[in-house]
Backbone and ligand atoms as CSV (ligand in chain L), in Angstrom:
chain,resi,resn,atom,element,x,y,z
A,1,UNK,N,N,58.334,-45.036,5.133
A,1,UNK,CA,C,57.345,-44.413,4.054
A,1,UNK,C,C,55.841,-44.734,4.534
A,2,UNK,N,N,55.019,-43.860,4.429
A,2,UNK,CA,C,53.674,-44.114,4.591
A,2,UNK,C,C,52.994,-45.121,3.602
A,3,UNK,N,N,52.146,-45.953,4.175
A,3,UNK,CA,C,51.436,-46.919,3.355
A,3,UNK,C,C,50.002,-47.028,3.679
A,4,UNK,N,N,49.131,-47.306,2.756
A,4,UNK,CA,C,47.731,-47.367,2.877
A,4,UNK,C,C,47.244,-48.688,2.269
A,5,UNK,N,N,46.351,-49.434,2.915
A,5,UNK,CA,C,45.800,-50.566,2.425
A,5,UNK,C,C,44.445,-50.214,1.822
A,6,UNK,N,N,44.306,-50.487,0.552
A,6,UNK,CA,C,43.148,-50.055,-0.306
A,6,UNK,C,C,42.589,-51.286,-0.788
A,7,UNK,N,N,41.276,-51.463,-0.699
A,7,UNK,CA,C,40.705,-52.762,-1.168
A,7,UNK,C,C,39.406,-52.418,-2.019
A,8,UNK,N,N,39.411,-53.059,-3.084
A,8,UNK,CA,C,38.163,-52.958,-3.896
A,8,UNK,C,C,37.243,-54.009,-3.472
A,9,UNK,N,N,35.992,-53.606,-3.012
A,9,UNK,CA,C,35.083,-54.673,-2.436
A,9,UNK,C,C,34.287,-55.432,-3.580
A,10,UNK,N,N,33.746,-56.425,-3.076
A,10,UNK,CA,C,33.043,-57.411,-4.184
A,10,UNK,C,C,32.253,-56.745,-5.127
A,11,UNK,N,N,31.611,-55.612,-4.733
A,11,UNK,CA,C,30.639,-55.006,-5.751
A,11,UNK,C,C,31.376,-54.263,-6.799
A,12,UNK,N,N,32.624,-53.771,-6.397
A,12,UNK,CA,C,33.415,-53.132,-7.172
A,12,UNK,C,C,34.054,-54.013,-8.317
A,13,UNK,N,N,34.465,-55.125,-7.897
A,13,UNK,CA,C,35.004,-56.332,-8.607
A,13,UNK,C,C,33.857,-56.567,-9.689
A,14,UNK,N,N,32.719,-57.026,-8.910
A,14,UNK,CA,C,31.646,-57.483,-9.916
A,14,UNK,C,C,31.160,-56.437,-11.088
A,15,UNK,N,N,31.105,-55.217,-10.666
A,15,UNK,CA,C,30.791,-54.136,-11.555
A,15,UNK,C,C,31.723,-53.816,-12.549
A,16,UNK,N,N,32.900,-54.422,-12.557
A,16,UNK,CA,C,33.912,-54.244,-13.508
A,16,UNK,C,C,34.572,-52.758,-13.260
A,17,UNK,N,N,34.808,-52.363,-12.068
A,17,UNK,CA,C,35.424,-50.966,-11.788
A,17,UNK,C,C,36.905,-51.180,-11.360
A,18,UNK,N,N,37.355,-52.333,-11.382
A,18,UNK,CA,C,38.781,-52.518,-10.966
A,18,UNK,C,C,39.800,-51.489,-11.649
A,19,UNK,N,N,39.828,-51.617,-12.858
A,19,UNK,CA,C,40.748,-50.743,-13.780
A,19,UNK,C,C,40.518,-49.330,-13.394
A,20,UNK,N,N,39.283,-48.876,-13.300
A,20,UNK,CA,C,38.981,-47.424,-13.112
A,20,UNK,C,C,39.330,-47.000,-11.720
A,21,UNK,N,N,39.363,-47.788,-10.790
A,21,UNK,CA,C,39.688,-47.411,-9.375
A,21,UNK,C,C,41.245,-47.443,-9.314
A,22,UNK,N,N,41.901,-48.511,-9.703
A,22,UNK,CA,C,43.417,-48.648,-9.768
A,22,UNK,C,C,43.955,-47.268,-10.470
A,23,UNK,N,N,43.476,-46.978,-11.581
A,23,UNK,CA,C,43.870,-45.801,-12.486
A,23,UNK,C,C,43.720,-44.442,-11.603
A,24,UNK,N,N,42.799,-44.394,-10.737
A,24,UNK,CA,C,42.798,-43.088,-9.901
A,24,UNK,C,C,44.027,-42.977,-9.076
A,25,UNK,N,N,44.234,-44.084,-8.445
A,25,UNK,CA,C,45.479,-43.901,-7.613
A,25,UNK,C,C,46.925,-43.894,-8.300
A,26,UNK,N,N,46.861,-44.652,-9.495
A,26,UNK,CA,C,48.117,-44.549,-10.314
A,26,UNK,C,C,48.281,-43.090,-10.763
A,27,UNK,N,N,47.225,-42.395,-11.365
A,27,UNK,CA,C,47.326,-41.219,-11.955
A,27,UNK,C,C,47.657,-40.036,-10.772
A,28,UNK,N,N,47.183,-40.336,-9.683
A,28,UNK,CA,C,47.572,-39.493,-8.467
A,28,UNK,C,C,49.085,-39.455,-8.291
A,29,UNK,N,N,49.626,-40.582,-8.351
A,29,UNK,CA,C,51.052,-40.530,-8.390
A,29,UNK,C,C,51.678,-41.476,-7.172
A,30,UNK,N,N,50.744,-42.228,-6.666
A,30,UNK,CA,C,51.075,-43.081,-5.474
A,30,UNK,C,C,51.847,-44.393,-6.138
A,31,UNK,N,N,52.549,-45.212,-5.374
A,31,UNK,CA,C,53.239,-46.343,-5.746
A,31,UNK,C,C,52.681,-47.621,-5.383
A,32,UNK,N,N,52.434,-48.406,-6.322
A,32,UNK,CA,C,51.691,-49.749,-5.935
A,32,UNK,C,C,52.840,-50.672,-5.527
A,33,UNK,N,N,52.506,-51.345,-4.159
A,33,UNK,CA,C,53.377,-52.194,-3.738
A,33,UNK,C,C,52.947,-53.717,-3.678
A,34,UNK,N,N,51.646,-53.913,-3.729
A,34,UNK,CA,C,51.115,-55.125,-3.707
A,34,UNK,C,C,49.783,-55.106,-4.272
A,35,UNK,N,N,49.452,-56.250,-5.028
A,35,UNK,CA,C,48.052,-56.289,-5.656
A,35,UNK,C,C,47.573,-57.731,-5.875
A,36,UNK,N,N,46.489,-58.034,-5.397
A,36,UNK,CA,C,46.039,-59.467,-5.719
A,36,UNK,C,C,44.409,-59.528,-5.536
A,37,UNK,N,N,43.877,-60.466,-6.452
A,37,UNK,CA,C,42.544,-60.830,-6.283
A,37,UNK,C,C,42.472,-61.872,-5.264
A,38,UNK,N,N,41.437,-61.900,-4.317
A,38,UNK,CA,C,41.473,-62.623,-3.222
A,38,UNK,C,C,39.987,-62.933,-2.673
A,39,UNK,N,N,39.791,-64.207,-2.271
A,39,UNK,CA,C,38.455,-64.476,-1.646
A,39,UNK,C,C,38.750,-64.306,-0.056
A,40,UNK,N,N,38.027,-63.429,0.470
A,40,UNK,CA,C,38.235,-63.118,1.925
A,40,UNK,C,C,37.645,-64.170,2.740
A,41,UNK,N,N,38.447,-64.828,3.517
A,41,UNK,CA,C,37.917,-65.909,4.466
A,41,UNK,C,C,36.928,-65.160,5.546
A,42,UNK,N,N,36.013,-65.928,5.991
A,42,UNK,CA,C,35.104,-65.374,7.002
A,42,UNK,C,C,35.821,-64.862,8.218
A,43,UNK,N,N,36.719,-65.548,8.487
A,43,UNK,CA,C,37.555,-65.219,9.914
A,43,UNK,C,C,38.097,-63.777,9.830
A,44,UNK,N,N,38.666,-63.522,8.574
A,44,UNK,CA,C,39.316,-62.264,8.368
A,44,UNK,C,C,38.427,-61.049,8.260
A,45,UNK,N,N,37.312,-61.461,7.687
A,45,UNK,CA,C,36.032,-60.380,7.563
A,45,UNK,C,C,35.541,-60.016,8.925
A,46,UNK,N,N,35.533,-61.129,9.856
A,46,UNK,CA,C,35.066,-60.826,11.226
A,46,UNK,C,C,35.920,-59.910,12.030
A,47,UNK,N,N,37.313,-60.182,11.823
A,47,UNK,CA,C,38.302,-59.265,12.402
A,47,UNK,C,C,38.117,-57.926,11.946
A,48,UNK,N,N,37.965,-57.736,10.699
A,48,UNK,CA,C,37.999,-56.486,10.043
A,48,UNK,C,C,36.820,-55.472,10.426
A,49,UNK,N,N,35.672,-56.258,10.565
A,49,UNK,CA,C,34.496,-55.486,10.935
A,49,UNK,C,C,34.073,-55.371,12.264
A,50,UNK,N,N,34.766,-55.972,13.348
A,50,UNK,CA,C,34.350,-55.919,14.565
A,50,UNK,C,C,34.444,-54.383,15.018
A,51,UNK,N,N,35.511,-53.729,14.733
A,51,UNK,CA,C,35.579,-52.420,15.153
A,51,UNK,C,C,34.525,-51.468,14.498
A,52,UNK,N,N,34.203,-51.639,13.253
A,52,UNK,CA,C,33.108,-50.892,12.592
A,52,UNK,C,C,31.862,-51.150,13.203
A,53,UNK,N,N,31.597,-52.496,13.554
A,53,UNK,CA,C,30.318,-52.812,14.257
A,53,UNK,C,C,30.220,-52.175,15.473
A,54,UNK,N,N,31.168,-52.039,16.313
A,54,UNK,CA,C,31.212,-51.528,17.577
A,54,UNK,C,C,30.923,-50.009,17.340
A,55,UNK,N,N,31.611,-49.408,16.521
A,55,UNK,CA,C,31.559,-47.962,16.216
A,55,UNK,C,C,29.957,-47.583,15.839
A,56,UNK,N,N,29.430,-48.389,15.048
A,56,UNK,CA,C,27.974,-48.215,14.607
A,56,UNK,C,C,27.048,-48.236,15.928
A,57,UNK,N,N,27.528,-48.940,16.809
A,57,UNK,CA,C,26.570,-49.031,18.078
A,57,UNK,C,C,27.081,-48.100,19.061
A,58,UNK,N,N,27.974,-47.215,18.746
A,58,UNK,CA,C,28.323,-46.158,19.803
A,58,UNK,C,C,29.598,-46.424,20.636
A,59,UNK,N,N,30.240,-47.549,20.447
A,59,UNK,CA,C,31.366,-47.755,21.279
A,59,UNK,C,C,32.635,-47.567,20.383
A,60,UNK,N,N,33.597,-47.133,21.049
A,60,UNK,CA,C,34.972,-46.987,20.313
A,60,UNK,C,C,35.916,-48.072,20.924
A,61,UNK,N,N,36.151,-49.064,20.188
A,61,UNK,CA,C,37.200,-50.062,20.590
A,61,UNK,C,C,38.040,-50.444,19.419
A,62,UNK,N,N,39.253,-50.923,19.728
A,62,UNK,CA,C,40.175,-51.444,18.838
A,62,UNK,C,C,40.198,-52.788,19.071
A,63,UNK,N,N,39.781,-53.518,18.022
A,63,UNK,CA,C,39.653,-55.077,18.256
A,63,UNK,C,C,40.829,-55.744,17.417
A,64,UNK,N,N,41.733,-56.536,18.258
A,64,UNK,CA,C,42.722,-57.267,17.723
A,64,UNK,C,C,42.402,-58.716,17.355
A,65,UNK,N,N,42.979,-59.388,16.524
A,65,UNK,CA,C,42.594,-60.720,16.174
A,65,UNK,C,C,42.397,-61.689,17.326
A,66,UNK,N,N,43.218,-61.447,18.297
A,66,UNK,CA,C,43.219,-62.272,19.461
A,66,UNK,C,C,41.770,-62.269,20.298
A,67,UNK,N,N,41.191,-61.042,20.132
A,67,UNK,CA,C,39.959,-60.771,20.900
A,67,UNK,C,C,38.775,-61.489,20.177
A,68,UNK,N,N,38.953,-61.819,18.974
A,68,UNK,CA,C,37.835,-62.080,18.075
A,68,UNK,C,C,36.852,-63.043,18.443
A,69,UNK,N,N,37.420,-64.230,18.769
A,69,UNK,CA,C,36.516,-65.418,19.234
A,69,UNK,C,C,35.763,-65.134,20.437
A,70,UNK,N,N,36.374,-64.562,21.613
A,70,UNK,CA,C,35.683,-64.209,22.670
A,70,UNK,C,C,34.575,-63.208,22.476
A,71,UNK,N,N,34.955,-62.160,21.715
A,71,UNK,CA,C,33.992,-60.978,21.359
A,71,UNK,C,C,32.777,-61.592,20.758
A,72,UNK,N,N,33.078,-62.495,19.713
A,72,UNK,CA,C,31.888,-62.906,18.939
A,72,UNK,C,C,30.879,-64.006,19.874
A,73,UNK,N,N,31.523,-64.452,20.731
A,73,UNK,CA,C,30.626,-65.384,21.659
A,73,UNK,C,C,29.872,-64.417,22.379
A,74,UNK,N,N,30.391,-63.464,22.850
A,74,UNK,CA,C,29.796,-62.576,23.794
A,74,UNK,C,C,28.563,-61.719,22.962
A,75,UNK,N,N,28.852,-61.772,21.644
A,75,UNK,CA,C,27.754,-60.936,20.896
A,75,UNK,C,C,26.587,-61.803,20.351
A,76,UNK,N,N,26.704,-63.031,20.593
A,76,UNK,CA,C,25.663,-63.838,20.009
A,76,UNK,C,C,24.270,-63.580,20.343
A,77,UNK,N,N,23.387,-63.482,19.216
A,77,UNK,CA,C,22.072,-63.060,19.422
A,77,UNK,C,C,21.736,-61.539,19.517
A,78,UNK,N,N,22.777,-60.753,19.543
A,78,UNK,CA,C,22.541,-59.333,19.814
A,78,UNK,C,C,22.325,-58.717,18.341
A,79,UNK,N,N,21.860,-57.542,18.496
A,79,UNK,CA,C,21.665,-56.719,17.244
A,79,UNK,C,C,22.866,-56.348,16.562
A,80,UNK,N,N,24.032,-56.197,17.327
A,80,UNK,CA,C,25.234,-55.841,16.814
A,80,UNK,C,C,25.666,-57.051,15.934
A,81,UNK,N,N,25.516,-58.298,16.422
A,81,UNK,CA,C,25.851,-59.545,15.827
A,81,UNK,C,C,25.029,-59.583,14.470
A,82,UNK,N,N,23.927,-59.246,14.381
A,82,UNK,CA,C,23.175,-59.173,13.090
A,82,UNK,C,C,23.738,-58.250,12.142
A,83,UNK,N,N,24.032,-57.048,12.505
A,83,UNK,CA,C,24.683,-55.957,11.775
A,83,UNK,C,C,26.027,-56.571,11.160
A,84,UNK,N,N,26.867,-57.116,12.014
A,84,UNK,CA,C,28.029,-57.811,11.710
A,84,UNK,C,C,27.843,-58.821,10.567
A,85,UNK,N,N,26.862,-59.636,10.659
A,85,UNK,CA,C,26.641,-60.778,9.672
A,85,UNK,C,C,26.461,-60.171,8.473
A,86,UNK,N,N,25.651,-58.946,8.342
A,86,UNK,CA,C,25.477,-58.352,7.095
A,86,UNK,C,C,26.718,-57.912,6.409
A,87,UNK,N,N,27.660,-57.242,7.326
A,87,UNK,CA,C,28.934,-56.692,6.754
A,87,UNK,C,C,29.796,-57.889,6.207
A,88,UNK,N,N,29.787,-58.909,6.978
A,88,UNK,CA,C,30.593,-60.068,6.653
A,88,UNK,C,C,29.958,-60.757,5.410
A,89,UNK,N,N,28.782,-60.895,5.200
A,89,UNK,CA,C,28.383,-61.562,3.949
A,89,UNK,C,C,28.576,-60.673,2.740
A,90,UNK,N,N,28.579,-59.281,2.933
A,90,UNK,CA,C,28.904,-58.339,1.935
A,90,UNK,C,C,30.454,-58.681,1.415
A,91,UNK,N,N,31.252,-58.633,2.288
A,91,UNK,CA,C,32.694,-58.737,2.005
A,91,UNK,C,C,33.204,-60.020,1.495
A,92,UNK,N,N,32.357,-61.076,1.792
A,92,UNK,CA,C,32.596,-62.370,1.469
A,92,UNK,C,C,31.833,-62.931,0.295
A,93,UNK,N,N,31.114,-61.948,-0.334
A,93,UNK,CA,C,30.108,-62.317,-1.433
A,93,UNK,C,C,30.854,-62.641,-2.810
A,94,UNK,N,N,31.955,-62.309,-2.800
A,94,UNK,CA,C,32.867,-62.490,-4.041
A,94,UNK,C,C,34.215,-61.990,-3.920
A,95,UNK,N,N,35.116,-62.193,-4.891
A,95,UNK,CA,C,36.592,-61.776,-4.824
A,95,UNK,C,C,36.665,-60.353,-4.496
A,96,UNK,N,N,37.730,-59.910,-3.674
A,96,UNK,CA,C,38.024,-58.600,-3.518
A,96,UNK,C,C,39.380,-58.230,-4.157
A,97,UNK,N,N,39.930,-57.048,-4.414
A,97,UNK,CA,C,41.176,-56.750,-4.916
A,97,UNK,C,C,41.950,-56.040,-3.748
A,98,UNK,N,N,42.891,-56.680,-3.227
A,98,UNK,CA,C,43.626,-56.101,-2.214
A,98,UNK,C,C,44.961,-55.340,-2.856
A,99,UNK,N,N,45.145,-54.151,-2.216
A,99,UNK,CA,C,46.193,-53.210,-2.710
A,99,UNK,C,C,46.858,-52.663,-1.489
A,100,UNK,N,N,48.165,-52.546,-1.661
A,100,UNK,CA,C,49.112,-51.818,-0.795
A,100,UNK,C,C,49.675,-50.724,-1.632
A,101,UNK,N,N,49.499,-49.361,-1.174
A,101,UNK,CA,C,49.841,-48.120,-1.958
A,101,UNK,C,C,50.891,-47.509,-1.005
A,102,UNK,N,N,51.958,-46.840,-1.563
A,102,UNK,CA,C,52.933,-46.179,-0.714
A,102,UNK,C,C,53.070,-44.724,-1.282
A,103,UNK,N,N,53.310,-43.770,-0.331
A,103,UNK,CA,C,53.632,-42.482,-0.837
A,103,UNK,C,C,53.478,-41.434,0.354
A,104,UNK,N,N,54.164,-40.356,0.371
A,104,UNK,CA,C,53.968,-39.244,1.351
A,104,UNK,C,C,52.411,-38.849,1.401
A,105,UNK,N,N,51.758,-38.980,2.509
A,105,UNK,CA,C,50.536,-38.588,2.822
A,105,UNK,C,C,49.505,-39.445,2.122
A,106,UNK,N,N,49.804,-40.637,1.824
A,106,UNK,CA,C,48.930,-41.529,1.025
A,106,UNK,C,C,47.573,-41.849,1.768
A,107,UNK,N,N,47.595,-42.056,3.008
A,107,UNK,CA,C,46.531,-42.441,3.825
A,107,UNK,C,C,45.302,-41.376,3.712
A,108,UNK,N,N,45.696,-40.116,4.066
A,108,UNK,CA,C,44.661,-38.998,3.913
A,108,UNK,C,C,44.280,-38.699,2.426
A,109,UNK,N,N,45.258,-38.760,1.561
A,109,UNK,CA,C,44.982,-38.488,0.360
A,109,UNK,C,C,43.966,-39.634,-0.370
A,110,UNK,N,N,44.250,-40.800,0.004
A,110,UNK,CA,C,43.446,-42.014,-0.458
A,110,UNK,C,C,41.967,-41.766,0.049
A,111,UNK,N,N,41.938,-41.356,1.328
A,111,UNK,CA,C,40.597,-41.257,1.806
A,111,UNK,C,C,39.713,-40.025,1.061
A,112,UNK,N,N,40.525,-38.967,0.652
A,112,UNK,CA,C,39.872,-37.977,-0.145
A,112,UNK,C,C,39.490,-38.333,-1.594
A,113,UNK,N,N,40.329,-39.198,-2.303
A,113,UNK,CA,C,40.153,-39.819,-3.484
A,113,UNK,C,C,38.759,-40.676,-3.405
A,114,UNK,N,N,38.622,-41.473,-2.255
A,114,UNK,CA,C,37.602,-42.432,-2.036
A,114,UNK,C,C,36.323,-41.750,-1.705
A,115,UNK,N,N,36.253,-40.574,-0.932
A,115,UNK,CA,C,35.188,-39.930,-0.569
A,115,UNK,C,C,34.420,-40.365,0.603
A,116,UNK,N,N,33.285,-39.791,1.087
A,116,UNK,CA,C,32.565,-40.140,2.276
A,116,UNK,C,C,32.091,-41.576,2.258
A,117,UNK,N,N,31.886,-42.048,3.562
A,117,UNK,CA,C,31.538,-43.530,3.581
A,117,UNK,C,C,30.148,-43.758,2.986
A,118,UNK,N,N,29.070,-42.819,3.064
A,118,UNK,CA,C,27.836,-42.863,2.548
A,118,UNK,C,C,28.012,-42.107,0.990
A,119,UNK,N,N,27.902,-42.946,-0.029
A,119,UNK,CA,C,28.084,-42.549,-1.377
A,119,UNK,C,C,27.193,-41.261,-1.636
A,120,UNK,N,N,26.002,-41.211,-1.028
A,120,UNK,CA,C,25.146,-40.125,-1.439
A,120,UNK,C,C,25.653,-38.764,-0.820
A,121,UNK,N,N,26.572,-38.856,0.136
A,121,UNK,CA,C,27.277,-37.722,0.688
A,121,UNK,C,C,28.613,-37.357,0.112
A,122,UNK,N,N,29.173,-38.404,-0.630
A,122,UNK,CA,C,30.503,-38.196,-1.130
A,122,UNK,C,C,30.588,-37.259,-2.340
A,123,UNK,N,N,31.532,-36.318,-2.455
A,123,UNK,CA,C,31.521,-35.435,-3.401
A,123,UNK,C,C,31.663,-35.971,-4.844
A,124,UNK,N,N,31.155,-35.354,-5.800
A,124,UNK,CA,C,31.422,-35.772,-7.211
A,124,UNK,C,C,33.019,-35.562,-7.429
A,125,UNK,N,N,33.514,-36.498,-8.242
A,125,UNK,CA,C,34.811,-36.521,-8.440
A,125,UNK,C,C,35.680,-37.514,-7.503
A,126,UNK,N,N,34.940,-37.940,-6.459
A,126,UNK,CA,C,35.508,-39.016,-5.710
A,126,UNK,C,C,35.076,-40.423,-6.253
A,127,UNK,N,N,35.684,-41.536,-5.847
A,127,UNK,CA,C,35.370,-42.719,-6.342
A,127,UNK,C,C,34.043,-43.085,-5.870
A,128,UNK,N,N,33.637,-42.895,-4.709
A,128,UNK,CA,C,32.284,-43.248,-4.185
A,128,UNK,C,C,31.280,-42.234,-4.584
A,129,UNK,N,N,31.694,-40.913,-4.708
A,129,UNK,CA,C,30.786,-39.974,-5.282
A,129,UNK,C,C,30.454,-40.203,-6.799
A,130,UNK,N,N,31.227,-40.685,-7.520
A,130,UNK,CA,C,31.103,-40.954,-8.869
A,130,UNK,C,C,30.380,-42.366,-9.281
A,131,UNK,N,N,30.771,-43.294,-8.337
A,131,UNK,CA,C,30.520,-44.715,-8.712
A,131,UNK,C,C,29.493,-45.504,-7.818
A,132,UNK,N,N,29.086,-44.992,-6.830
A,132,UNK,CA,C,28.159,-45.746,-5.961
A,132,UNK,C,C,27.137,-44.989,-5.256
A,133,UNK,N,N,26.039,-45.533,-4.856
A,133,UNK,CA,C,24.855,-44.981,-4.172
A,133,UNK,C,C,24.591,-45.445,-2.747
A,134,UNK,N,N,25.068,-46.651,-2.311
A,134,UNK,CA,C,24.642,-47.136,-1.041
A,134,UNK,C,C,25.924,-47.416,-0.120
A,135,UNK,N,N,25.685,-47.085,1.201
A,135,UNK,CA,C,26.871,-47.366,2.261
A,135,UNK,C,C,27.244,-48.792,2.071
A,136,UNK,N,N,26.288,-49.650,2.101
A,136,UNK,CA,C,26.446,-51.091,2.188
A,136,UNK,C,C,27.033,-51.635,0.792
A,137,UNK,N,N,27.291,-50.803,-0.232
A,137,UNK,CA,C,27.861,-51.189,-1.316
A,137,UNK,C,C,28.826,-50.132,-1.962
A,138,UNK,N,N,29.670,-49.720,-1.111
A,138,UNK,CA,C,30.577,-48.435,-1.352
A,138,UNK,C,C,31.794,-48.715,-2.036
A,139,UNK,N,N,31.921,-49.863,-2.758
A,139,UNK,CA,C,32.972,-50.237,-3.718
A,139,UNK,C,C,34.519,-50.326,-3.271
A,140,UNK,N,N,34.831,-49.532,-2.130
A,140,UNK,CA,C,36.169,-49.540,-1.967
A,140,UNK,C,C,36.402,-49.181,-0.407
A,141,UNK,N,N,37.454,-49.668,0.072
A,141,UNK,CA,C,37.995,-49.438,1.380
A,141,UNK,C,C,39.397,-48.792,1.474
A,142,UNK,N,N,39.594,-47.789,2.322
A,142,UNK,CA,C,41.006,-47.248,2.567
A,142,UNK,C,C,41.174,-47.156,4.009
A,143,UNK,N,N,42.450,-47.432,4.340
A,143,UNK,CA,C,43.046,-47.325,5.801
A,143,UNK,C,C,42.710,-45.842,6.325
A,144,UNK,N,N,42.347,-45.881,7.737
A,144,UNK,CA,C,42.036,-44.574,8.165
A,144,UNK,C,C,43.105,-43.917,8.972
A,145,UNK,N,N,44.276,-44.512,9.069
A,145,UNK,CA,C,45.518,-43.882,9.635
A,145,UNK,C,C,46.752,-44.633,9.258
A,146,UNK,N,N,47.887,-43.957,9.263
A,146,UNK,CA,C,49.176,-44.608,8.893
A,146,UNK,C,C,49.466,-45.951,9.622
A,147,UNK,N,N,49.067,-46.012,10.985
A,147,UNK,CA,C,49.070,-47.184,11.726
A,147,UNK,C,C,48.323,-48.343,11.219
A,148,UNK,N,N,47.059,-48.004,11.066
A,148,UNK,CA,C,46.237,-48.875,10.505
A,148,UNK,C,C,46.576,-49.369,8.946
A,149,UNK,N,N,47.205,-48.573,8.260
A,149,UNK,CA,C,47.620,-48.800,6.914
A,149,UNK,C,C,48.628,-50.045,6.955
A,150,UNK,N,N,49.749,-49.870,7.947
A,150,UNK,CA,C,50.715,-50.866,8.066
A,150,UNK,C,C,50.042,-52.120,8.640
A,151,UNK,N,N,49.087,-51.931,9.608
A,151,UNK,CA,C,48.530,-53.069,10.295
A,151,UNK,C,C,47.750,-53.990,9.258
A,152,UNK,N,N,46.924,-53.153,8.447
A,152,UNK,CA,C,45.986,-53.894,7.524
A,152,UNK,C,C,46.882,-54.507,6.431
A,153,UNK,N,N,47.746,-53.831,5.983
A,153,UNK,CA,C,48.812,-54.549,4.856
A,153,UNK,C,C,49.313,-55.889,5.463
A,154,UNK,N,N,49.824,-55.858,6.619
A,154,UNK,CA,C,50.377,-57.117,7.345
A,154,UNK,C,C,49.296,-58.061,7.415
A,155,UNK,N,N,48.095,-57.720,7.663
A,155,UNK,CA,C,46.907,-58.624,7.851
A,155,UNK,C,C,46.581,-59.213,6.479
A,156,UNK,N,N,46.538,-58.549,5.476
A,156,UNK,CA,C,45.907,-59.033,4.135
A,156,UNK,C,C,46.978,-59.662,3.309
A,157,UNK,N,N,48.318,-59.330,3.493
A,157,UNK,CA,C,49.257,-59.830,2.618
A,157,UNK,C,C,50.239,-60.646,3.322
A,158,UNK,N,N,50.857,-61.536,2.515
A,158,UNK,CA,C,52.028,-62.273,3.132
A,158,UNK,C,C,53.369,-61.587,2.646
A,159,UNK,N,N,54.389,-61.922,3.362
A,159,UNK,CA,C,55.585,-61.003,2.932
A,159,UNK,C,C,56.036,-61.063,1.568
A,160,UNK,N,N,55.985,-62.266,1.002
A,160,UNK,CA,C,56.585,-62.468,-0.506
A,160,UNK,C,C,55.743,-61.808,-1.446
A,161,UNK,N,N,54.503,-61.357,-1.122
A,161,UNK,CA,C,53.517,-60.763,-2.061
A,161,UNK,C,C,53.818,-59.199,-2.180
A,162,UNK,N,N,54.633,-58.591,-1.400
A,162,UNK,CA,C,54.861,-57.296,-1.493
A,162,UNK,C,C,56.260,-56.902,-2.209
A,163,UNK,N,N,56.329,-55.907,-2.754
A,163,UNK,CA,C,57.635,-55.483,-3.430
A,163,UNK,C,C,58.482,-54.565,-2.575
L,1,ATP,P1,P,36.033,-48.343,4.878
L,1,ATP,O1,O,36.669,-48.661,6.243
L,1,ATP,O2,O,35.326,-49.310,4.085
L,1,ATP,O3,O,36.945,-47.443,4.258
L,1,ATP,P2,P,34.769,-46.050,6.345
L,1,ATP,O4,O,36.026,-45.965,7.024
L,1,ATP,O5,O,34.493,-44.931,5.294
L,1,ATP,O6,O,34.952,-47.302,5.330
L,1,ATP,P3,P,33.467,-47.368,8.499
L,1,ATP,O7,O,32.592,-46.585,9.391
L,1,ATP,O8,O,34.820,-47.789,8.835
L,1,ATP,O9,O,33.474,-46.508,7.105
L,1,ATP,O10,O,32.607,-48.736,7.898
L,1,ATP,C1,C,33.368,-49.765,7.185
L,1,ATP,C2,C,32.379,-50.132,6.130
L,1,ATP,O11,O,31.325,-50.889,6.726
L,1,ATP,C3,C,31.808,-49.194,5.200
L,1,ATP,O12,O,32.600,-48.817,4.304
L,1,ATP,C4,C,30.584,-49.909,4.783
L,1,ATP,O13,O,30.890,-50.778,3.714
L,1,ATP,C5,C,30.174,-50.701,5.905
L,1,ATP,N1,N,29.127,-50.078,6.714
L,1,ATP,C6,C,29.414,-49.221,7.763
L,1,ATP,N2,N,28.313,-48.645,8.283
L,1,ATP,C7,C,27.304,-49.256,7.514
L,1,ATP,C8,C,25.803,-49.114,7.484
L,1,ATP,N3,N,25.224,-48.498,8.449
L,1,ATP,N4,N,25.162,-49.858,6.591
L,1,ATP,C9,C,25.796,-50.714,5.853
L,1,ATP,N5,N,27.100,-50.805,5.716
L,1,ATP,C10,C,27.933,-50.060,6.628
């Protein structure tokens, strides 16, 4: 069955939007498989944002955990490193809510419920369209493919934490 990793980012938690966001996925009809409040370690934030960082600088790469240390060393002092630091301090600025959701078509559907990365371009009715204004404070993350859904759930949850 298809799974998506959905995460409420620190701004969403701080602003008291947890219930509102969970409720949208529940009402849509997806099944909750895992849920926890979690302080993201810096190392995990680095792994998660390296691909995004490269994409923003025009490179398409898929970064695995094992590549992380080497890549970080290579990037030291670069503009990309500075951008990554910003993303990492955002995601480690407070607790996040990690969720695993299951259902047919859940990955694409969750992306629709979430809306465009830039909240100013997100349609009204979407989470970002209704609740956010800044790309750097866009309240929620959702996996971008079924493969990444499985990969991210394995990365953020231990086995006993999932039903
Ligand atoms: P997410 O992966 O969080 O669901 P996304 O897939 O819509 O978002 P990505 O391009 O993968 O977008 O970027 C991941 C996250 O990194 C964004 O959600 C945002 O929080 C942050 N981000 C990306 N680009 C920028 C930027 N230019 N300025 C500030 N933050 C950014």
